[in-house]
PDB file of all heavy atoms in Angstrom:
ATOM      1  N   MET A   1     -22.835   1.824  78.916  1.00  0.00           N
ATOM      2  CA  MET A   1     -23.219   2.347  77.606  1.00  0.00           C
ATOM      3  C   MET A   1     -23.103   1.260  76.537  1.00  0.00           C
ATOM      4  O   MET A   1     -23.993   1.071  75.728  1.00  0.00           O
ATOM      5  CB  MET A   1     -22.289   3.513  77.265  1.00  0.00           C
ATOM      6  CG  MET A   1     -22.896   4.422  76.218  1.00  0.00           C
ATOM      7  SD  MET A   1     -21.909   5.906  76.059  1.00  0.00           S
ATOM      8  CE  MET A   1     -22.829   6.672  74.774  1.00  0.00           C
ATOM      9  N   ALA A   2     -22.008   0.536  76.556  1.00  0.00           N
ATOM     10  CA  ALA A   2     -21.814  -0.517  75.554  1.00  0.00           C
ATOM     11  C   ALA A   2     -22.884  -1.606  75.719  1.00  0.00           C
ATOM     12  O   ALA A   2     -23.367  -2.157  74.753  1.00  0.00           O
ATOM     13  CB  ALA A   2     -20.425  -1.124  75.714  1.00  0.00           C
ATOM     14  N   ARG A   3     -23.233  -1.882  76.960  1.00  0.00           N
ATOM     15  CA  ARG A   3     -24.195  -2.946  77.211  1.00  0.00           C
ATOM     16  C   ARG A   3     -25.569  -2.555  76.661  1.00  0.00           C
ATOM     17  O   ARG A   3     -26.278  -3.356  76.078  1.00  0.00           O
ATOM     18  CB  ARG A   3     -24.316  -3.162  78.730  1.00  0.00           C
ATOM     19  CG  ARG A   3     -25.250  -4.309  78.992  1.00  0.00           C
ATOM     20  CD  ARG A   3     -24.963  -4.953  80.371  1.00  0.00           C
ATOM     21  NE  ARG A   3     -25.812  -6.115  80.473  1.00  0.00           N
ATOM     22  CZ  ARG A   3     -26.712  -6.286  81.439  1.00  0.00           C
ATOM     23  NH1 ARG A   3     -26.819  -5.427  82.406  1.00  0.00           N
ATOM     24  NH2 ARG A   3     -27.465  -7.330  81.437  1.00  0.00           N
ATOM     25  N   ALA A   4     -25.953  -1.293  76.835  1.00  0.00           N
ATOM     26  CA  ALA A   4     -27.248  -0.823  76.338  1.00  0.00           C
ATOM     27  C   ALA A   4     -27.288  -0.954  74.821  1.00  0.00           C
ATOM     28  O   ALA A   4     -28.307  -1.307  74.243  1.00  0.00           O
ATOM     29  CB  ALA A   4     -27.467   0.625  76.753  1.00  0.00           C
ATOM     30  N   ARG A   5     -26.176  -0.678  74.179  1.00  0.00           N
ATOM     31  CA  ARG A   5     -26.128  -0.754  72.726  1.00  0.00           C
ATOM     32  C   ARG A   5     -26.328  -2.201  72.265  1.00  0.00           C
ATOM     33  O   ARG A   5     -27.049  -2.473  71.324  1.00  0.00           O
ATOM     34  CB  ARG A   5     -24.758  -0.248  72.257  1.00  0.00           C
ATOM     35  CG  ARG A   5     -24.842   0.306  70.850  1.00  0.00           C
ATOM     36  CD  ARG A   5     -23.520   0.973  70.474  1.00  0.00           C
ATOM     37  NE  ARG A   5     -23.502   2.359  70.831  1.00  0.00           N
ATOM     38  CZ  ARG A   5     -22.428   3.124  70.732  1.00  0.00           C
ATOM     39  NH1 ARG A   5     -21.306   2.634  70.302  1.00  0.00           N
ATOM     40  NH2 ARG A   5     -22.479   4.376  71.065  1.00  0.00           N
ATOM     41  N   VAL A   6     -25.695  -3.124  72.956  1.00  0.00           N
ATOM     42  CA  VAL A   6     -25.836  -4.546  72.599  1.00  0.00           C
ATOM     43  C   VAL A   6     -27.282  -4.983  72.798  1.00  0.00           C
ATOM     44  O   VAL A   6     -27.851  -5.695  71.988  1.00  0.00           O
ATOM     45  CB  VAL A   6     -24.889  -5.405  73.471  1.00  0.00           C
ATOM     46  CG1 VAL A   6     -25.198  -6.883  73.275  1.00  0.00           C
ATOM     47  CG2 VAL A   6     -23.443  -5.116  73.087  1.00  0.00           C
ATOM     48  N   GLU A   7     -27.876  -4.538  73.893  1.00  0.00           N
ATOM     49  CA  GLU A   7     -29.271  -4.901  74.175  1.00  0.00           C
ATOM     50  C   GLU A   7     -30.191  -4.380  73.071  1.00  0.00           C
ATOM     51  O   GLU A   7     -31.092  -5.063  72.631  1.00  0.00           O
ATOM     52  CB  GLU A   7     -29.683  -4.290  75.526  1.00  0.00           C
ATOM     53  CG  GLU A   7     -30.244  -5.340  76.470  1.00  0.00           C
ATOM     54  CD  GLU A   7     -30.507  -4.758  77.839  1.00  0.00           C
ATOM     55  OE1 GLU A   7     -31.591  -4.182  78.030  1.00  0.00           O
ATOM     56  OE2 GLU A   7     -29.645  -4.848  78.702  1.00  0.00           O
ATOM     57  N   GLU A   8     -29.923  -3.151  72.647  1.00  0.00           N
ATOM     58  CA  GLU A   8     -30.762  -2.549  71.607  1.00  0.00           C
ATOM     59  C   GLU A   8     -30.636  -3.342  70.310  1.00  0.00           C
ATOM     60  O   GLU A   8     -31.601  -3.628  69.630  1.00  0.00           O
ATOM     61  CB  GLU A   8     -30.292  -1.105  71.376  1.00  0.00           C
ATOM     62  CG  GLU A   8     -31.409  -0.225  70.831  1.00  0.00           C
ATOM     63  CD  GLU A   8     -30.968   1.221  70.755  1.00  0.00           C
ATOM     64  OE1 GLU A   8     -30.630   1.784  71.794  1.00  0.00           O
ATOM     65  OE2 GLU A   8     -30.962   1.768  69.645  1.00  0.00           O
ATOM     66  N   ARG A   9     -29.432  -3.730  69.993  1.00  0.00           N
ATOM     67  CA  ARG A   9     -29.212  -4.486  68.754  1.00  0.00           C
ATOM     68  C   ARG A   9     -29.911  -5.843  68.847  1.00  0.00           C
ATOM     69  O   ARG A   9     -30.485  -6.327  67.896  1.00  0.00           O
ATOM     70  CB  ARG A   9     -27.697  -4.689  68.574  1.00  0.00           C
ATOM     71  CG  ARG A   9     -27.377  -5.290  67.223  1.00  0.00           C
ATOM     72  CD  ARG A   9     -25.878  -5.410  67.032  1.00  0.00           C
ATOM     73  NE  ARG A   9     -25.303  -4.210  66.495  1.00  0.00           N
ATOM     74  CZ  ARG A   9     -24.036  -4.078  66.170  1.00  0.00           C
ATOM     75  NH1 ARG A   9     -23.206  -5.066  66.352  1.00  0.00           N
ATOM     76  NH2 ARG A   9     -23.579  -2.972  65.666  1.00  0.00           N
ATOM     77  N   PHE A  10     -29.856  -6.459  70.017  1.00  0.00           N
ATOM     78  CA  PHE A  10     -30.500  -7.758  70.203  1.00  0.00           C
ATOM     79  C   PHE A  10     -32.012  -7.631  70.029  1.00  0.00           C
ATOM     80  O   PHE A  10     -32.655  -8.462  69.419  1.00  0.00           O
ATOM     81  CB  PHE A  10     -30.174  -8.278  71.606  1.00  0.00           C
ATOM     82  CG  PHE A  10     -30.745  -9.649  71.858  1.00  0.00           C
ATOM     83  CD1 PHE A  10     -30.177 -10.759  71.262  1.00  0.00           C
ATOM     84  CD2 PHE A  10     -31.842  -9.817  72.675  1.00  0.00           C
ATOM     85  CE1 PHE A  10     -30.698 -12.026  71.487  1.00  0.00           C
ATOM     86  CE2 PHE A  10     -32.369 -11.073  72.901  1.00  0.00           C
ATOM     87  CZ  PHE A  10     -31.793 -12.175  72.308  1.00  0.00           C
ATOM     88  N   LYS A  11     -32.580  -6.538  70.565  1.00  0.00           N
ATOM     89  CA  LYS A  11     -34.033  -6.319  70.423  1.00  0.00           C
ATOM     90  C   LYS A  11     -34.405  -6.178  68.956  1.00  0.00           C
ATOM     91  O   LYS A  11     -35.400  -6.727  68.512  1.00  0.00           O
ATOM     92  CB  LYS A  11     -34.415  -5.033  71.168  1.00  0.00           C
ATOM     93  CG  LYS A  11     -34.714  -5.291  72.639  1.00  0.00           C
ATOM     94  CD  LYS A  11     -35.252  -4.024  73.266  1.00  0.00           C
ATOM     95  CE  LYS A  11     -35.127  -4.060  74.775  1.00  0.00           C
ATOM     96  NZ  LYS A  11     -35.432  -2.787  75.373  1.00  0.00           N
ATOM     97  N   THR A  12     -33.593  -5.440  68.214  1.00  0.00           N
ATOM     98  CA  THR A  12     -33.873  -5.253  66.786  1.00  0.00           C
ATOM     99  C   THR A  12     -33.799  -6.592  66.058  1.00  0.00           C
ATOM    100  O   THR A  12     -34.669  -6.938  65.263  1.00  0.00           O
ATOM    101  CB  THR A  12     -32.846  -4.280  66.176  1.00  0.00           C
ATOM    102  OG1 THR A  12     -32.877  -3.078  66.925  1.00  0.00           O
ATOM    103  CG2 THR A  12     -33.193  -3.969  64.748  1.00  0.00           C
ATOM    104  N   LEU A  13     -32.773  -7.350  66.365  1.00  0.00           N
ATOM    105  CA  LEU A  13     -32.605  -8.660  65.727  1.00  0.00           C
ATOM    106  C   LEU A  13     -33.797  -9.553  66.057  1.00  0.00           C
ATOM    107  O   LEU A  13     -34.357 -10.223  65.200  1.00  0.00           O
ATOM    108  CB  LEU A  13     -31.305  -9.286  66.247  1.00  0.00           C
ATOM    109  CG  LEU A  13     -30.835 -10.514  65.473  1.00  0.00           C
ATOM    110  CD1 LEU A  13     -30.426 -10.115  64.064  1.00  0.00           C
ATOM    111  CD2 LEU A  13     -29.653 -11.152  66.198  1.00  0.00           C
ATOM    112  N   ARG A  14     -34.199  -9.529  67.321  1.00  0.00           N
ATOM    113  CA  ARG A  14     -35.328 -10.336  67.767  1.00  0.00           C
ATOM    114  C   ARG A  14     -36.603  -9.938  67.012  1.00  0.00           C
ATOM    115  O   ARG A  14     -37.407 -10.752  66.613  1.00  0.00           O
ATOM    116  CB  ARG A  14     -35.508 -10.087  69.265  1.00  0.00           C
ATOM    117  CG  ARG A  14     -36.590 -10.898  69.886  1.00  0.00           C
ATOM    118  CD  ARG A  14     -36.046 -12.254  70.383  1.00  0.00           C
ATOM    119  NE  ARG A  14     -37.162 -13.117  70.656  1.00  0.00           N
ATOM    120  CZ  ARG A  14     -37.726 -13.214  71.861  1.00  0.00           C
ATOM    121  NH1 ARG A  14     -37.230 -12.561  72.867  1.00  0.00           N
ATOM    122  NH2 ARG A  14     -38.766 -13.983  72.023  1.00  0.00           N
ATOM    123  N   TYR A  15     -36.752  -8.619  66.814  1.00  0.00           N
ATOM    124  CA  TYR A  15     -37.928  -8.103  66.114  1.00  0.00           C
ATOM    125  C   TYR A  15     -37.968  -8.627  64.687  1.00  0.00           C
ATOM    126  O   TYR A  15     -38.996  -9.093  64.207  1.00  0.00           O
ATOM    127  CB  TYR A  15     -37.856  -6.574  66.119  1.00  0.00           C
ATOM    128  CG  TYR A  15     -38.961  -5.917  65.325  1.00  0.00           C
ATOM    129  CD1 TYR A  15     -40.240  -5.814  65.844  1.00  0.00           C
ATOM    130  CD2 TYR A  15     -38.707  -5.395  64.058  1.00  0.00           C
ATOM    131  CE1 TYR A  15     -41.252  -5.206  65.119  1.00  0.00           C
ATOM    132  CE2 TYR A  15     -39.713  -4.782  63.333  1.00  0.00           C
ATOM    133  CZ  TYR A  15     -40.981  -4.698  63.865  1.00  0.00           C
ATOM    134  OH  TYR A  15     -41.967  -4.099  63.148  1.00  0.00           O
ATOM    135  N   PHE A  16     -36.822  -8.604  64.010  1.00  0.00           N
ATOM    136  CA  PHE A  16     -36.778  -9.081  62.627  1.00  0.00           C
ATOM    137  C   PHE A  16     -37.056 -10.581  62.567  1.00  0.00           C
ATOM    138  O   PHE A  16     -37.782 -11.061  61.699  1.00  0.00           O
ATOM    139  CB  PHE A  16     -35.407  -8.790  62.019  1.00  0.00           C
ATOM    140  CG  PHE A  16     -35.297  -7.380  61.505  1.00  0.00           C
ATOM    141  CD1 PHE A  16     -34.307  -6.534  61.976  1.00  0.00           C
ATOM    142  CD2 PHE A  16     -36.187  -6.907  60.567  1.00  0.00           C
ATOM    143  CE1 PHE A  16     -34.205  -5.229  61.509  1.00  0.00           C
ATOM    144  CE2 PHE A  16     -36.098  -5.605  60.092  1.00  0.00           C
ATOM    145  CZ  PHE A  16     -35.097  -4.770  60.567  1.00  0.00           C
ATOM    146  N   ILE A  17     -36.492 -11.330  63.503  1.00  0.00           N
ATOM    147  CA  ILE A  17     -36.693 -12.788  63.510  1.00  0.00           C
ATOM    148  C   ILE A  17     -38.171 -13.103  63.743  1.00  0.00           C
ATOM    149  O   ILE A  17     -38.753 -13.940  63.063  1.00  0.00           O
ATOM    150  CB  ILE A  17     -35.818 -13.431  64.597  1.00  0.00           C
ATOM    151  CG1 ILE A  17     -34.348 -13.348  64.172  1.00  0.00           C
ATOM    152  CG2 ILE A  17     -36.238 -14.882  64.815  1.00  0.00           C
ATOM    153  CD1 ILE A  17     -33.398 -13.802  65.256  1.00  0.00           C
ATOM    154  N   ASP A  18     -38.772 -12.411  64.717  1.00  0.00           N
ATOM    155  CA  ASP A  18     -40.201 -12.640  64.994  1.00  0.00           C
ATOM    156  C   ASP A  18     -41.046 -12.315  63.770  1.00  0.00           C
ATOM    157  O   ASP A  18     -41.954 -13.062  63.417  1.00  0.00           O
ATOM    158  CB  ASP A  18     -40.657 -11.767  66.170  1.00  0.00           C
ATOM    159  CG  ASP A  18     -40.151 -12.326  67.495  1.00  0.00           C
ATOM    160  OD1 ASP A  18     -39.652 -13.458  67.489  1.00  0.00           O
ATOM    161  OD2 ASP A  18     -40.272 -11.626  68.508  1.00  0.00           O
ATOM    162  N   GLY A  19     -40.760 -11.206  63.117  1.00  0.00           N
ATOM    163  CA  GLY A  19     -41.526 -10.818  61.939  1.00  0.00           C
ATOM    164  C   GLY A  19     -41.386 -11.837  60.822  1.00  0.00           C
ATOM    165  O   GLY A  19     -42.358 -12.228  60.204  1.00  0.00           O
ATOM    166  N   TYR A  20     -40.164 -12.307  60.591  1.00  0.00           N
ATOM    167  CA  TYR A  20     -39.936 -13.283  59.524  1.00  0.00           C
ATOM    168  C   TYR A  20     -40.619 -14.602  59.854  1.00  0.00           C
ATOM    169  O   TYR A  20     -41.239 -15.232  59.025  1.00  0.00           O
ATOM    170  CB  TYR A  20     -38.426 -13.503  59.363  1.00  0.00           C
ATOM    171  CG  TYR A  20     -38.090 -14.505  58.298  1.00  0.00           C
ATOM    172  CD1 TYR A  20     -38.154 -14.147  56.951  1.00  0.00           C
ATOM    173  CD2 TYR A  20     -37.724 -15.801  58.632  1.00  0.00           C
ATOM    174  CE1 TYR A  20     -37.861 -15.063  55.968  1.00  0.00           C
ATOM    175  CE2 TYR A  20     -37.426 -16.720  57.647  1.00  0.00           C
ATOM    176  CZ  TYR A  20     -37.494 -16.352  56.318  1.00  0.00           C
ATOM    177  OH  TYR A  20     -37.198 -17.272  55.351  1.00  0.00           O
ATOM    178  N   TYR A  21     -40.518 -15.008  61.121  1.00  0.00           N
ATOM    179  CA  TYR A  21     -41.118 -16.268  61.559  1.00  0.00           C
ATOM    180  C   TYR A  21     -42.635 -16.221  61.420  1.00  0.00           C
ATOM    181  O   TYR A  21     -43.265 -17.137  60.929  1.00  0.00           O
ATOM    182  CB  TYR A  21     -40.728 -16.503  63.018  1.00  0.00           C
ATOM    183  CG  TYR A  21     -41.148 -17.848  63.559  1.00  0.00           C
ATOM    184  CD1 TYR A  21     -40.567 -18.999  63.071  1.00  0.00           C
ATOM    185  CD2 TYR A  21     -42.125 -17.947  64.547  1.00  0.00           C
ATOM    186  CE1 TYR A  21     -40.946 -20.240  63.569  1.00  0.00           C
ATOM    187  CE2 TYR A  21     -42.501 -19.170  65.041  1.00  0.00           C
ATOM    188  CZ  TYR A  21     -41.909 -20.317  64.545  1.00  0.00           C
ATOM    189  OH  TYR A  21     -42.292 -21.528  65.032  1.00  0.00           O
ATOM    190  N   ASN A  22     -43.232 -15.102  61.846  1.00  0.00           N
ATOM    191  CA  ASN A  22     -44.690 -14.963  61.742  1.00  0.00           C
ATOM    192  C   ASN A  22     -45.123 -14.972  60.284  1.00  0.00           C
ATOM    193  O   ASN A  22     -46.158 -15.534  59.943  1.00  0.00           O
ATOM    194  CB  ASN A  22     -45.142 -13.658  62.399  1.00  0.00           C
ATOM    195  CG  ASN A  22     -45.057 -13.747  63.914  1.00  0.00           C
ATOM    196  OD1 ASN A  22     -45.100 -14.825  64.480  1.00  0.00           O
ATOM    197  ND2 ASN A  22     -44.914 -12.609  64.559  1.00  0.00           N
ATOM    198  N   GLN A  23     -44.349 -14.339  59.417  1.00  0.00           N
ATOM    199  CA  GLN A  23     -44.698 -14.291  58.005  1.00  0.00           C
ATOM    200  C   GLN A  23     -44.678 -15.709  57.426  1.00  0.00           C
ATOM    201  O   GLN A  23     -45.540 -16.088  56.656  1.00  0.00           O
ATOM    202  CB  GLN A  23     -43.685 -13.415  57.267  1.00  0.00           C
ATOM    203  CG  GLN A  23     -44.234 -12.893  55.953  1.00  0.00           C
ATOM    204  CD  GLN A  23     -43.291 -11.883  55.319  1.00  0.00           C
ATOM    205  OE1 GLN A  23     -42.157 -11.766  55.738  1.00  0.00           O
ATOM    206  NE2 GLN A  23     -43.753 -11.179  54.329  1.00  0.00           N
ATOM    207  N   SER A  24     -43.693 -16.499  57.813  1.00  0.00           N
ATOM    208  CA  SER A  24     -43.586 -17.864  57.310  1.00  0.00           C
ATOM    209  C   SER A  24     -44.801 -18.676  57.746  1.00  0.00           C
ATOM    210  O   SER A  24     -45.365 -19.445  56.977  1.00  0.00           O
ATOM    211  CB  SER A  24     -42.315 -18.525  57.849  1.00  0.00           C
ATOM    212  OG  SER A  24     -41.191 -17.853  57.328  1.00  0.00           O
ATOM    213  N   ILE A  25     -45.227 -18.502  58.993  1.00  0.00           N
ATOM    214  CA  ILE A  25     -46.391 -19.237  59.502  1.00  0.00           C
ATOM    215  C   ILE A  25     -47.637 -18.812  58.740  1.00  0.00           C
ATOM    216  O   ILE A  25     -48.459 -19.637  58.361  1.00  0.00           O
ATOM    217  CB  ILE A  25     -46.552 -18.975  61.013  1.00  0.00           C
ATOM    218  CG1 ILE A  25     -45.419 -19.658  61.775  1.00  0.00           C
ATOM    219  CG2 ILE A  25     -47.900 -19.496  61.493  1.00  0.00           C
ATOM    220  CD1 ILE A  25     -45.450 -19.389  63.259  1.00  0.00           C
ATOM    221  N   ASP A  26     -47.785 -17.509  58.504  1.00  0.00           N
ATOM    222  CA  ASP A  26     -48.948 -17.026  57.756  1.00  0.00           C
ATOM    223  C   ASP A  26     -48.977 -17.652  56.369  1.00  0.00           C
ATOM    224  O   ASP A  26     -50.023 -18.070  55.892  1.00  0.00           O
ATOM    225  CB  ASP A  26     -48.897 -15.501  57.624  1.00  0.00           C
ATOM    226  CG  ASP A  26     -49.229 -14.820  58.957  1.00  0.00           C
ATOM    227  OD1 ASP A  26     -49.758 -15.516  59.833  1.00  0.00           O
ATOM    228  OD2 ASP A  26     -48.967 -13.626  59.088  1.00  0.00           O
ATOM    229  N   ASP A  27     -47.839 -17.734  55.708  1.00  0.00           N
ATOM    230  CA  ASP A  27     -47.785 -18.319  54.375  1.00  0.00           C
ATOM    231  C   ASP A  27     -48.202 -19.793  54.435  1.00  0.00           C
ATOM    232  O   ASP A  27     -48.906 -20.285  53.581  1.00  0.00           O
ATOM    233  CB  ASP A  27     -46.357 -18.215  53.813  1.00  0.00           C
ATOM    234  CG  ASP A  27     -46.032 -16.780  53.440  1.00  0.00           C
ATOM    235  OD1 ASP A  27     -46.978 -15.981  53.352  1.00  0.00           O
ATOM    236  OD2 ASP A  27     -44.850 -16.469  53.226  1.00  0.00           O
ATOM    237  N   GLU A  28     -47.772 -20.484  55.485  1.00  0.00           N
ATOM    238  CA  GLU A  28     -48.134 -21.895  55.623  1.00  0.00           C
ATOM    239  C   GLU A  28     -49.638 -22.038  55.796  1.00  0.00           C
ATOM    240  O   GLU A  28     -50.268 -22.890  55.206  1.00  0.00           O
ATOM    241  CB  GLU A  28     -47.405 -22.472  56.839  1.00  0.00           C
ATOM    242  CG  GLU A  28     -46.567 -23.685  56.480  1.00  0.00           C
ATOM    243  CD  GLU A  28     -45.829 -24.220  57.681  1.00  0.00           C
ATOM    244  OE1 GLU A  28     -46.433 -25.032  58.411  1.00  0.00           O
ATOM    245  OE2 GLU A  28     -44.683 -23.831  57.913  1.00  0.00           O
ATOM    246  N   PHE A  29     -50.223 -21.190  56.626  1.00  0.00           N
ATOM    247  CA  PHE A  29     -51.677 -21.243  56.845  1.00  0.00           C
ATOM    248  C   PHE A  29     -52.416 -20.974  55.544  1.00  0.00           C
ATOM    249  O   PHE A  29     -53.393 -21.636  55.216  1.00  0.00           O
ATOM    250  CB  PHE A  29     -52.090 -20.225  57.900  1.00  0.00           C
ATOM    251  CG  PHE A  29     -51.839 -20.700  59.308  1.00  0.00           C
ATOM    252  CD1 PHE A  29     -51.685 -19.793  60.338  1.00  0.00           C
ATOM    253  CD2 PHE A  29     -51.768 -22.056  59.594  1.00  0.00           C
ATOM    254  CE1 PHE A  29     -51.456 -20.230  61.646  1.00  0.00           C
ATOM    255  CE2 PHE A  29     -51.546 -22.496  60.873  1.00  0.00           C
ATOM    256  CZ  PHE A  29     -51.394 -21.588  61.921  1.00  0.00           C
ATOM    257  N   ASP A  30     -51.950 -19.995  54.785  1.00  0.00           N
ATOM    258  CA  ASP A  30     -52.605 -19.675  53.526  1.00  0.00           C
ATOM    259  C   ASP A  30     -52.555 -20.884  52.595  1.00  0.00           C
ATOM    260  O   ASP A  30     -53.509 -21.164  51.877  1.00  0.00           O
ATOM    261  CB  ASP A  30     -51.886 -18.488  52.840  1.00  0.00           C
ATOM    262  CG  ASP A  30     -52.226 -17.192  53.571  1.00  0.00           C
ATOM    263  OD1 ASP A  30     -53.206 -17.186  54.337  1.00  0.00           O
ATOM    264  OD2 ASP A  30     -51.523 -16.180  53.363  1.00  0.00           O
ATOM    265  N   GLY A  31     -51.450 -21.590  52.606  1.00  0.00           N
ATOM    266  CA  GLY A  31     -51.302 -22.755  51.726  1.00  0.00           C
ATOM    267  C   GLY A  31     -52.249 -23.877  52.130  1.00  0.00           C
ATOM    268  O   GLY A  31     -52.698 -24.650  51.293  1.00  0.00           O
ATOM    269  N   ARG A  32     -52.567 -23.983  53.402  1.00  0.00           N
ATOM    270  CA  ARG A  32     -53.421 -25.083  53.860  1.00  0.00           C
ATOM    271  C   ARG A  32     -54.892 -24.828  53.587  1.00  0.00           C
ATOM    272  O   ARG A  32     -55.646 -25.747  53.384  1.00  0.00           O
ATOM    273  CB  ARG A  32     -53.227 -25.235  55.374  1.00  0.00           C
ATOM    274  CG  ARG A  32     -52.023 -26.116  55.665  1.00  0.00           C
ATOM    275  CD  ARG A  32     -51.949 -26.460  57.135  1.00  0.00           C
ATOM    276  NE  ARG A  32     -50.607 -26.912  57.461  1.00  0.00           N
ATOM    277  CZ  ARG A  32     -50.153 -26.998  58.678  1.00  0.00           C
ATOM    278  NH1 ARG A  32     -50.892 -26.663  59.696  1.00  0.00           N
ATOM    279  NH2 ARG A  32     -48.957 -27.426  58.905  1.00  0.00           N
ATOM    280  N   ILE A  33     -55.283 -23.567  53.639  1.00  0.00           N
ATOM    281  CA  ILE A  33     -56.719 -23.252  53.486  1.00  0.00           C
ATOM    282  C   ILE A  33     -57.159 -23.481  52.049  1.00  0.00           C
ATOM    283  O   ILE A  33     -56.449 -23.136  51.132  1.00  0.00           O
ATOM    284  CB  ILE A  33     -56.990 -21.797  53.920  1.00  0.00           C
ATOM    285  CG1 ILE A  33     -56.756 -21.683  55.425  1.00  0.00           C
ATOM    286  CG2 ILE A  33     -58.385 -21.370  53.554  1.00  0.00           C
ATOM    287  CD1 ILE A  33     -56.804 -20.267  55.957  1.00  0.00           C
TER     288      ILE A  33
END
């Protein structure tokens, strides 16, 4: 049970990191165009 909870938290963290990273890349592309 504890392990599943840690996995879930890691997935959420990963989701936020991916979203933030993608947003940063999009902003960079917008700046170049």
